[in-house]
N, C-alpha and C positions, 0 to 999 in steps of 0.2 A: 182356110183353116190353118192353125199352127199348133204344135205340140211342145210343151215344155214341162220341166219338173216344177211341182208346186212346193213352195217353201214358206210363203207368207202365211200368217195365221188366218187372214181373211180368205185366201184361196183355199186353204185346207178346210175351213168352215163351210165354204160353198161346196166343196167336194162332199163333205158330210151331209149337206142338205140334199144333194143329188142322189147320194146313196140311200138316204131316208125315203125319197120319193120312189126310187127304183125298186127297193126291197120291201117297201111298205112296212117299215120297222119304226119303233119308237125312237125319238132322238131329242136330246136336250141340248140346244145350242150353247147355253151358258155353261153347262157342265163340260161340254167339249172344249169351249174356250179356256176354261180353267186348266183342263188337262194339257192343252197345247202350250199354255204359257208357263207351265212348271219348268224350272231350270233344268231338271234332270229328265224331262220328258223324252221317252224313246220313240222315235219316229221311223217308220218304214218309208222308203222312197215312194213318192206318189207322182204320177204323170197325169196331165190333163190336156184336153183338146179344146181350143178356143176358136169360135167362129169369126167371121170377118168383122163383126162388131165388137170383138173382144170378150164375148160372153163365154164362160166355161160351160161346155155342153156334155162332156164325158170325162171319166177319170178311172184310174185303177192304181193299185198299190203293189209293191214288189218286195216282200220280205225275203231275206236271203238266209239260207241254212247250209250247214255242212252235212253232207249225206254220204253214207257208205257206198262204195262202188268198186267192185272187183278187188277187194282186199285192201283198198285205201279209202281216202275221202276226197270228195270234189265239192265244188260250190254249186248250189242249186238256187235259182231264182223262182220264188213262188209268185203266183199271180192271184190277187184277191181283190174284192171290192169293185169288180168291173161294173160300172153303172153309167147310164146315159139318160138325159132328160127325154121323156116320152115324145115331146114335140120335135126332137132333133134326131130321132132314130132313123136308121136306114139311109144315113147320109155319109157313111164312111168314117165317122169319128173314131170308133174303136179300132178299125183297121189302121188308121193313121197313127194311133198311139202304139200299136204293135210294131209298125214299121220303124218307129223311132226307138222303141224300147228294146227290141231284140238286139240290135247292134250295141246299144248301151249295156245290156246285160253281159254281152261277150267281153266288152272292155272292162267290166267289173270283175271278170274272172269266172263267170258262170259257165258250167259245162252243160247243164240241163236247166229246163224250166218246167214247172208243173202247175196244175190247177184242178179245181173241181168244177165241172161244167154244168150249166143248166141245159145244154144241148151239145151232144158230141158233133153233130153235123156242123154246127156253127163254128166251133173251135178248130175243126179239121181244116178249115180254109186258112188258118194261121199256122199250120204245120203241127198242131198238137194231135196226139193219137192216144187211144185207149191203152192204158198200161197195166190194168188189173181189173178183174171182175171179182171183188171180194164177196164171199158167200156168207150171208147172215143165217145163223141157226137159232131158231126159237124152240125151246123145249119146256114142257110143264115141269115144275119143280119136282112133282111126284115121279116123273120119269127118271130122275137121278137116284131113285131108291135102289139100294144095292151097292152104290159107290160110297166108300167111306173115306174119311179124312183122319189120318193117324199122326200127322206131323204137327209141329208147333205152329200156331197161328196167332198173330197179333195185329191190331189196327195200327197203321202208320198215321201219325198226327202231323199237322203243319209245323214247320220249323225243325223237324227231325232231319238227320243226315240221310240223304237219299242213296248213299253208297250201296246198301244191300239191294235196293231196287235196280240200280244201275248195273250191279254185278249180274243179276238175272238177265237184264236187257242185253248187255254186251256179250253174254255167253252164247247168244244165238241170234235173236231178232235184230239187235243193233249192228250185226255184221252183214246183214243181207243187203243186196242192192237197194238203194234209195231209202234206207233207214236213216232218219235224222239223228245226228249226234247231239244228244241233249245236254244242255248245261242246266244249272240249278233253276234258272227262270222257266225253262220249258218243262222241267219236272213239276214245278209249282203250278204251272198252268194245267197239267194233267191231273194232279192230285187235288188241287183246290186249296182254298184258304180257311174254310170253316165247314167241316163235314156235317155238323149238326144243323147248321142253317141251310147249306146247299144240298144236303142229303146226298153227298158224294163220299163214298167210303172206299178206303184203300187198305188192303190186308196183305201182309207178308207171310209167306209159308217157308218154314225152315226145318231141316232135319240135321242129322249128325254130319252131313257133308256140307252144311252151310245153307245160304239162301237157295231155295228150290223153285219158288214161283211167287208171283204177285197178282193181285186182282184189284181193279178199280171199277166200281159200278155206281150207278145212280138209280133213283126210284122213279117209276112212272105210275101215276094213279089211274087205274082203270075204272074204279067205282069207289064210293066212300070206304068200303072195307075190302077192296081188292087192289093189289099192287103187283107190278112186275119189276124185274130188275134188268136194267140196260147196262151191259158190261162195256165200259169204255175201252178197257185194255186188259187182256189176260196174257201173261207171258210166263214161260217156264224154262228153267235151265236144263232140265232132264225130262224125258217123256212122262215119268211117274208124277211129275208136278201137275200135269193136266188132270189126272184122275183124283189127285188130292184136292184140287180146287173144286172139281165137280162134286166130290163128296162133301165139301164144306157148304156148297150152295144148297145141297139137299137139307142141311141143318136149318136152312132158312125157309123151308116149305110152309111153315105156319104163318109167315108174314108175306111171302111172295108166291103168286100163282104160277109165274113163268119167269124164265130168264132168256135174254137175247144176247148173242155174242157172235163175233167173227173169229173164225179159226183158219189157220193155213189150209190150203187145198188138200194137202196130203194127209191131214189128220183124220182118221176114220171114226168120227164121232158116232155115226150110226152103229158101228160095230161095238162101241162101248156101252150102248144103252140096252137094257133088257128088252125093250120093245122099240125097234128102229122106226116104226111108223110114227112114233110120237115126236120125231124131230121134223120141224118144218123149215125148209131152206128157201131163201130168197136172195136176190142180188141187192146189195146195199149201194153205197157210194161207188161210182165208177170213174176214178180219176184219170186224168190225161197228162201226158208229158211230151216234151219235144227237145231235141238236141239243139244246143246253142253253139257248141264248139265240137265239130265232127272230129278234127284231128286229135284233140285230147281224149275224147271218148274212145276212139279206136285204139289209141296208144295205150290205154289202160287195159284193153282186152288181151288176155293171154293168147299168143299165137306161136307156140313152139314149133319151129321148123316149117312154118307156113308163110308163103308170100302170096298175096292176092290183091286184086284191085276192085274198088267199089265205086260205081257211078251214082251220085246222089243228086236228086232234084229238090232244090229248096228255093222257091221264088222270092222269099222274104229276106233271106240272108245270103248274099252273093258269096261270102266266104265259105259257106257250106255247100255251094252248088258246084259240082264238077266231079272229077275222077280222083280218087285217093288210093295210093299204094300203101298197103300194110305189110310190114316185114318184121321178122325177128332177127335182131342183130346183137351179138355180144350179150345174150341173156335178157334183152329187153325188147319190147315191141315198139316200133316206130310207125308213124303214119304221116304222109306228106301228100300234098296236092300235086297232081301230074297233069301234063297237057299232051294231047295226041296219043294217049294210050288206051287200048281197048279194055273194057271192063269185064271182070269175071261175074260180077253181080250188079244189076241195075235196079234201083228202087227209089222211093220218095223218102223225104226226111222223117215222116211219121213212122214208116215201117222200119227204117234203120234204128230209130229210137226204141221200138219194141224189141228188136234183135239185141241191141246193146244192153237193155235192162233185163232181158230174159223173159219178157212176157210172151214172146213168140219164139219158137225154134225156127230154123231155116225151112224145114219141111212144112211147118204150118204157114210161114210167110208165103210160100209158093202158091197158096190158094188165092192170094190177093192179086187182082188185076194190076199189071204194070211191073210186077216183080219178075225179072228175067235173070236166069242163071245160064251163062254161056257154055257152049261146048258140051251139050248133053245128047249124044246120039242114043239110039235104042239100046237098052241094057243088054250086055252080052251074056252068053252062057258062062257061068262060073265053072272053071275047071274042077274036075273031081279031086285032083290034088294040085296044089299050087301055092298061092300066097299063104293060105292059112290052113291047108289040109282040106279034107272032105267036109261038106256042109250043105246047107240049103240056103238059096238066095231068094229073097222076095223083093218086089218093087215097092218102094215107099213113096209118099208124096214128094214131089221135087225130083223124081226120076233117080233117086238114090237107091243103091242096092244095100239092103241090110243083110249081112251075112251071119248066119247062125252056125257056128262050128258044131259038128256032131259031138255027142257026149257032154254037151253044155246046156244047162237049162236056165241059168240065171244071168248070163252075160251075152252080149252081142258086140261085134266089132263092125264098125262102118267102113266100107271101102267104096271108093268112087271110080266111075269109069270116065276118064277124061283123055282127050286126044288119042283115042283108039287103044288105050291100054288100061288095065286095072292098076290102081296104085293105092297104097295105104295113106290115109290122110286124116289128121285130127279133125274132129267135127267142131268147127270154131263157134258156131252159133247154137248153143244149147238152151233149152227152156229151163229157167231157174226158179220160176214161180216167185219172182221178187216183186217188190213195190206194192205191197198190200197197204191200204190206208184205213185208219180208223179215226174216230172223231176226237177233237180237242178244241181248245179255245182260240188259237191263233188263226189267221186268215185261211190257212190251208187245212185247218182242223186236224193237224198232226199226221205225220207219216209213220207207218210201221211196215216192216217187211213181213213176208208171208211164209217163206219156206227155207230154202237152203242158203246158209251164209256163204260169202265168198271164201 
């Protein structure tokens, strides 16, 4: 078998045919040919696996995006359209594509890669790991009674300037880890081209402070005279923007029986509803990600005054496999591969991805088999007066001591016991609730962040 990038029209059409068979989806080969032969056709890189007879047996495409990460932006390689012929499956074709594609992604400058899986177990063998569990909320339209919309609302039409929407997005969601940095093409994909034909509606909410929120939703027919609203994206620049949007949705109760949307984990939707039981929660898409360049990802993580080593196991990318030293020097974080050095933290590439994105904290990661934090003797008795004054110490997952100073109810300071002494240490791996994903039209169906921006 051999793997190569598909560039000819005939190879790309055969890739389309394989995807049509794999996904059991409609496909018009002549229409696809016309699209491929357009002079301005935009193509994502596509890799294919050929058997000994030269027949294409599997393929996948790799759209690239700029995503937010720790206050900056990095390149992310998406993975989509993964398909193989039924008669050629379980022969290692997809694995061979990943073995060729991951080093290629790294050479193209990607720091992360991400995908929507049909099976988490399947993609974990290639180093991908669950990076978010978005919670879908479905509420009856009547459950929103009591919430009002008092701000200015208008429908956004195709061809308009997307600057007001972008302003709302970048005020919060767009700055969270893994939020795609949208250009006009991506905004057009989200909003659509014909709201009346597509039944996809976009509304902008404004008050005296400027753009406050936006809402993009489509229609789902439950019965001839019963409809539901599926919210593709709901974003707000300030917390009151959410209640304004919910109040607006209640205005539509005559046409829509229910609304379904995904909100950040920390948003207390149930507390906003007059009857909390009327909110039905379920898990939606469960995306996965993996690190492609460990050094760059670690170098973007803030580490003020901290130096530590991480041993990473990555069987598919030798450049990521080994021990890395992370240190803060001259106001910036550096990360470099080391040899013969003991590791403070040992873990696999998937778990490190979760830590870097913030989908797991270090304490949460310690529940996973194979994650080892070195030098953790039994927790000592915290002195009555000492580092932080009097307080109460409790053991947390990962054998960390969480110290709660007396006369303090809303703050805590983490201190670690290492090498036989208590020392104050910044908590480098904090859960950030980032990388929430919602639906869109490109292969990765659109990335959106979930909670706290960098």
